[in-house]
N, C-alpha and C positions, 0 to 999 in steps of 0.2 A: 572524494565523493561522499564522505561521511556527513558533511553539513547538508548536502542536497538530500540525502536519504532521511536525515532527521527532519528537515523542512517538509518533506513529503508525508512523513508520519504525523507531524503536527497538523498539517492540512487535513489529513484523514480524520484525525480526532476532532477538529473543529467542524468538519462537515457532518460527522456522526452526531455531534451534540446539536447542531442546527436541525438535523433531520428529526432527532428525538423531540425537540421543542415544537417542530411543526406537527408531529403526530400527536403529541400530548402537551398542550400549552401549560398545563399545570404540573409538568414533570418535576419531580423532586431532585434534590442534589445527588442522591444515590443513583437515580436513573441517568442523570447527565454524566456522572462519573463513570458509570458502566459503559455508556455510549462512547465516551472519550477513549477509554481503554480499548474497547473493541475497534474503534476507528483507527487508533494508533497501531494496534497489532495487525489489523487487516491491511492497512496501507503498507506496512513493512513486509507482510507476506506476499502481497501483490508485486512489490518491487523485486523481491527475491525470485519470484516465478518468472518475471519478465527478464531478469538478468540471466537466469538459467536458459531461457528460450533463446536469448541473443547469443549466448555462448555455444549452444548446440547448433544454431544456424551458422555461426562462423566456423565451427568445426566441420560441418557438412560441406561448406563452401571450400574449405582448404582441402578436404578429402577429394572433392571433385577435381580440383586443380592438380592435385598430385597424380591422379589417374590419367589425366589428359596427356 
């Protein structure tokens, strides 16, 4: 899943740059670069959070089955 994670992060970077351009059509290279880094890191953090949530949900489901 490393490739899919990377693709998600790249998509986040692209979306952030597009959003920066919509907010400021005259955005400079530095602004776009910062937006790309923020989008890349933000998408990665979001994926990690969702993976942790999925893991905790599966652990809760296994615990419920063991008690039954």
